[in-house]
C-alpha positions as CSV (number, residue, x, y, z in Angstrom):
1,M,-6.1,-22.6,11.6
2,S,-8.3,-21.2,8.8
3,H,-11.6,-19.6,8.8
4,I,-14.1,-19.0,6.0
5,V,-15.7,-15.5,6.2
6,E,-18.5,-14.2,4.1
7,I,-18.6,-10.4,3.9
8,K,-21.6,-8.1,3.2
9,T,-19.9,-5.1,1.7
10,E,-20.7,-1.6,2.9
11,V,-18.6,0.9,1.0
12,R,-17.2,3.4,3.6
13,D,-13.5,3.7,3.0
14,E,-12.5,6.2,0.3
15,V,-8.9,4.9,0.2
16,A,-10.1,1.4,-0.5
17,I,-12.5,2.8,-3.2
18,G,-9.5,4.4,-4.9
19,S,-7.5,1.2,-4.6
20,A,-10.4,-0.8,-6.1
21,C,-10.6,1.6,-9.0
22,R,-6.8,1.3,-9.6
23,R,-7.0,-2.5,-9.3
24,L,-9.7,-2.6,-12.0
25,K,-7.9,0.0,-14.2
26,M,-10.8,2.5,-13.9
27,D,-10.8,6.2,-13.6
28,P,-10.1,7.5,-10.1
29,P,-13.2,8.2,-8.0
30,T,-14.3,11.8,-7.4
31,R,-16.5,13.4,-4.8
32,G,-19.5,15.5,-5.6
33,T,-23.1,15.5,-6.7
34,V,-24.2,13.9,-10.0
35,K,-27.5,13.5,-11.8
36,L,-28.8,10.0,-12.2
37,F,-31.8,9.3,-14.5
38,S,-34.5,10.9,-12.4
39,S,-32.6,12.0,-9.2
40,E,-29.3,13.3,-7.9
41,A,-26.8,11.6,-5.6
42,T,-24.0,13.0,-3.5
43,G,-20.9,11.1,-2.4
44,V,-17.9,9.3,-3.9
45,I,-18.5,8.9,-7.6
46,V,-17.3,5.9,-9.5
47,N,-17.7,5.5,-13.2
48,L,-18.2,1.8,-13.9
49,P,-17.3,0.5,-17.4
50,G,-20.2,0.6,-19.8
51,W,-22.6,2.3,-17.4
52,R,-24.6,5.3,-18.6
53,Y,-24.8,6.8,-15.1
54,P,-22.1,6.7,-12.4
55,T,-22.5,4.8,-9.1
56,V,-22.4,7.0,-6.0
57,F,-21.3,5.7,-2.6
58,D,-22.4,7.4,0.6
59,T,-19.5,6.6,2.8
60,Q,-21.5,7.5,5.9
61,S,-24.2,4.9,5.4
62,G,-22.1,2.5,3.2
63,Q,-24.8,2.4,0.6
64,A,-24.6,2.8,-3.2
65,R,-27.0,4.8,-5.4
66,Y,-27.1,4.0,-9.1
67,D,-29.5,3.6,-12.0
68,N,-28.7,0.9,-14.5
69,F,-32.3,0.4,-15.6
70,G,-32.3,-3.3,-14.7
71,G,-29.1,-3.9,-16.7
72,H,-30.1,-1.9,-19.8
73,W,-27.8,1.0,-18.8
74,G,-25.0,-1.0,-17.2
75,K,-24.3,-4.6,-16.5
76,Q,-24.6,-5.7,-12.8
77,V,-21.5,-7.7,-13.2
78,Q,-19.5,-4.5,-13.4
79,L,-20.8,-3.4,-10.0
80,D,-20.3,-6.8,-8.6
81,R,-16.6,-6.8,-9.8
82,F,-16.1,-3.4,-8.2
83,L,-17.6,-4.5,-4.8
84,Q,-15.4,-7.6,-4.9
85,A,-12.3,-5.5,-5.5
86,Y,-13.4,-3.0,-2.8
87,A,-13.8,-5.8,-0.3
88,V,-10.4,-7.3,-1.1
89,E,-8.7,-3.9,-0.9
90,K,-10.4,-3.0,2.3
91,A,-9.5,-6.3,3.9
92,K,-5.9,-6.0,2.8
93,R,-5.7,-2.4,4.1
94,E,-7.1,-3.3,7.5
95,A,-4.8,-6.3,7.9
96,H,-1.7,-4.2,6.9
97,L,-2.7,-1.5,9.4
98,K,-2.6,-4.1,12.1
99,G,0.8,-5.4,11.0
100,H,-0.5,-8.6,9.4
101,T,0.6,-10.0,6.0
102,V,-1.9,-10.8,3.3
103,T,-1.8,-13.0,0.3
104,E,-4.5,-13.4,-2.3
105,V,-5.2,-16.0,-5.0
106,S,-7.8,-15.6,-7.8
107,L,-9.8,-18.8,-8.1
108,A,-11.2,-20.4,-11.3
109,D,-14.8,-19.5,-10.3
110,G,-13.9,-15.8,-10.2
111,S,-13.8,-15.6,-6.4
112,I,-10.7,-14.3,-4.6
113,K,-9.1,-16.2,-1.7
114,V,-7.5,-13.7,0.8
115,T,-5.3,-15.1,3.5
116,V,-4.3,-13.0,6.5
117,T,-1.4,-14.1,8.5
118,V,-1.7,-12.6,12.0
119,G,1.4,-10.8,13.2
120,G,3.0,-11.1,9.8
121,A,4.5,-14.5,10.7
122,A,4.8,-17.0,7.8
């Protein structure tokens, strides 16, 4: 039996953040406080490709803080790619922790189909 799941991503897992960065061949995340254009943000810092300022994830709230000036200082597609990678890595991590197996397939439209086999059975 299969089920379709839509996920609203809250970024809370630092291990999955690191996995998403590796998956996308980005610099590893750091933790600290950085200056955005007119404010500061503290949390897990991710430097997205082509962005003037980093994206900072508050892993307590799951929310992201960033300033891309409506796409002028960084393309939204880069954040979207990161959030997709994070969601896949988080799902895989949780499934593996429960002893399940996971397969993934990249689809032509850019989405990723993740299949979790409960109990690891094929």
